[in-house]
N, C-alpha and C positions, 0 to 999 in steps of 0.2 A: 646242674652244670650247663652253661650256655653252649650253644652250638658254635662250631668254629666259623669264623667269618668267611663268607663266600667271596671268591675273586670277583673283582669288578668286571662286568661284561664289556667287551670291546664296543667302541662306538659303531653304530650301523653305517653301512656304505653311504657316503655323501654327507655324513654328519661332521660338522666342524668340531675340533677339540676346544672346549671352553678355555679361555685365558687362565693360565695358572693351574690347569688340571694336572693332577699327579698321575702318571702312567702306572699301569699295573707292573708288578715286579718283573724285571728282566732276568733271564737266566745268566749264570756266571759266564757261560760260554755262548756267545752270540753267533747266530747264523748271519753271515755278512755277504753282501754283493757289492761290487765296485763297478760303477758306470764311468768309463774313461780310464783306461790303463795307461795314462801318461806318466810323466816323471813323478808326479805327486801321488796319484791314485795307486799305482802299483807299489810304491814304497810304503805308503800308509797301510795298504792291505797286508803286505808282508810283515809289518810291525804288529798288526793286530793278530796275525797268525802266531807270531812269536810270543804274544801275550796270552795265547790259549784260546783265541776265537777261531771260528771256522769260516774262511772265505770260500764260498762254494761256487761262485761264478764271477766273471769279470768280462767287460766288453772292450774289445780292441780291434780296430779294422786295419790300421797301417801295419807294415812289416815290423816297425820298431815296437809298436804296442803289443803285437803278438809275441815278439821275442821277450818283452818284459814279463808278460804273463807266464811264459814258459820258465823263465829264470827265477822270478820273484814269487810267483803264485802257482807253483806246479800242481797244487791240489785243486785249483779252480778251473772250471770249464769256461772256455771262451764262447760266449753267447751274445745275442743281441741285447741292447739296453733293456728292452721290454722283458726278455726272459730273465735277465739278471735281476731286475726289480721284483719279479714274481718269486724268484728263488730266495731272495734276501728276506727271510721271514722276520728277522729282528732289526737289522740295521742295513740301510742302503747308503753307500757313500757315493756321492755324485761329484766327480773330480774332472770337470770339463772347463774350458776357458770361460772367463767371466761373461763375455758377451753372448755365449751360447747357453748359459745356465738356465735362463728363464724359459727358453723354448724347449729344452730337454725336459725340465720338470713338468711343464704344461703338457707336453706330449705323453709322458708316462702316466700322468693323471687321466688324460683323455682316453687312453687305451685301456684303462682299468688295471694297470700293472701295479699300482700302489694300493695299500690296504690299510684299514683302521688298525691303530696300535703299532704300526711299523714306524721306526725312526728313520727319517730321511735327512741325512746330513750332507751339506756341501762344504767344499774346502776353499771357497773363494774368500779372499780377504776383503774385497770391495763390497760384497753383498752381505746383508743380514738375513732376517727371517722373511721379509716381505716377498722375496723371490720364490719362496717355498709355499706361498699361499695356495696354489693348486693342490699341493700335497696335504696341507692342513685341512682343506675343504673336504677331503675324502676321509678324514679321521686319522691321518698320519701325524706324527710328532716332528716338528721342524727343529733343526739344529744347524748353526753355522760354526764350523770348526776349522780354523785356518792355522796351519803350522807356520810360524815365523822363521822360515829357513829356506834356503835356496836348494834346489834338487837337481841331480844329474840323472836320476832314474836307474841307478845301479846299486848293487848291494852295499857299496861304500856309504850310501846315504843313511843306512840303518844305524850306523855308529854315531852319526851326527845328530840323531834325534834325542839323545839323552840330555835332559835338562833344558830343552828349548821351550819357548813359550808358545801357547796356542791362543789366538784371538777367538774367544768363544762368545756367541750370542745365543741364548736359549730361553725358553719359557721357564718361569720359576720352578714349575714342577719337574722339569727335565734337568735341572742343574746337577742333582746328585749323579745321574747317569753320565752327563757330560764330563763332570769332574773325574768319574771313574774311568771313562774312556781316555781322557788325557793322561791320567796316571798310568794306565795300561801302556800307553805309547811312550812312557818315560818322561812326560813333559809337565809343564806348569800352566794352569789356566789363567788367562787375563780376560776378565769379564768386560766386554765391549758393548756399549749401548747401541741400539739399532741405528739411531741417527748419527753415531760416531764412526760407523764402519768405513765410510769413504775417507775420513780424516786419518783413521788408523792405517788404512791401506796406503794412502798417499805418503805417510811418514815412512813406512817400510820401503816403498818403491823409491822414494827420494834418497833414502840412506843406502840401500843395497844395490838397486839397479843403476842409479847414477854413479855410485862408487865404481862399478865396473867400467863405465864409460870414462870416468875421470882417470882411473889407473891406466887404461889403454891409451888415452890422450897423452898422459905423461910419458908412457913408454915410447910412443911414436915420436914425440919431440926429442927425447933422448937419442933415438936412432938418427934423427935429423942432425943432432949435434955430434954424431960420430961414435956414440956408445954402442958397442956390439952386443952387449948383454944387459939391456936395461932392467930386466927382472932382478939381476943381482944387485944393482944400485938401489932399486926401489924397495925390495922386500924388507930389509931391516928398518928403513926409514918409515915406510908406511905402517908396518906393524907397530912401531913405537908411537907413531902419530895416532893410530886408532886406539891403542891402549890408553894413551894419555887423554885423548878426547873423552873416552868413556869414563875415565877416572876423575878428571879435573874439569870437564866441561869447557867453557870458553877460556879458562885460564891456560889451557893447553895450546892455544893459538900462538904460533911463532912466525917468523918470516917478515918480509918487507912491509906487508900491509899492516901487521900488528905494530910495527915500529914507525909507521908513517913515512917510509922511505920512498918518496915520490919519484926521485930520479931513477931508482932501480926499477920500479914498476913501469916508468916511461920507456926505459930501454927494453924491458920484456915485451911490451906491446909493439914497439917499433919492429923488433926482430920477428915476432910472431906474424905481423902483417906481411913481412917479406917472405917468410918461409912457410907458414901454415895459416893463411888468413881465416880459414874455417875455425881456428882455435881462439880467435880474438874475442868473439862475442861471449863464449862460455867463460873465458878467463875474466873478462870484465864483469860479468854477472856475479861470479863467485867472489871476486875481489871486492866488489861493492858490498855484498852481503857480509863478507868477512870484516870489512871496515865498520859496518853498522854494529855488528856484534862486539867488535873490539872496543868501540866507543861506549856502547851500553854497559859493557863489563868493567869499564874503567881502565882498560889496558892501553887505550889510546886517547889522549886528551883531544877534545874537539879542535882546539887551536892548532895543535900539531897535525891534525888530520886534514886541514884545509887544502894544503898543496896537493896531497894525495887525492882528495876528492875531486880537485880540478882536473887532475890527470885522468881519473876514472870517468869523468864527465865527457872526455874526448877532446877537450879544447887543446891540451898540450900535445896530444898525439898528432894532431893535424898541423901543429906549428912547425 
């Protein structure tokens, strides 16, 4: 009878994980630490606890971060980032702003807080695995795990995690664990290539962040027009527009641009210039892009678009 297989030894300190290496088996209940108890980190930590994992420590300096730890992660000690990394024997979640991520990871590696066999996962949409090179160099396993959701940092966020997508970039050998973590969080993995992370993140920021700006711009202009409760006017219209756009794509486009109504758009621009000149440039940019998409989709014939395009070029606005 052959002897049972021995567990693979962990990589020695300072040893890089070979590309595609398969990590040793991880326990069902992971010991987790969270560096950065912001809106995302605290909520994901709470979701991991709900899935049966142990979040033993989290770092938070501001009053808001300390309050989130107390509310969402009551079983976690509030410690320094270095102490959190040392306590997270299985999984370290680094949930800090994009531009701070590289320095935080490098600092943790330099202080010896990271260890071989530990999974170091960041939640940035813009970064892939390269930013985790200092962790990989000491034998840790790198993982990019970005939830495609907007967060408030409150318990209400936990209910919004069900069914959302996660932009995941992982070494081949870590994909099973990454898929398991996403499933534990109630989500669905979208596997994003390293080179495609900036494009992936740009798409989400363009859709979600700019949507907030666009909605608030529309609400402000309605107030300028004398509407006292613009949210009541916009809510059913915008919900229908969003649902139709997701269902029908460019065929959902309606309004004066899709019809080539140059006169209406001309009047829009003239009144905006008088009332809210700061809104003229974004209106023009979006109208031009809407016209391009309407023409490409066959919703607006090029010949019918010519007067509209002249208006959007600015010639008729100045006339």
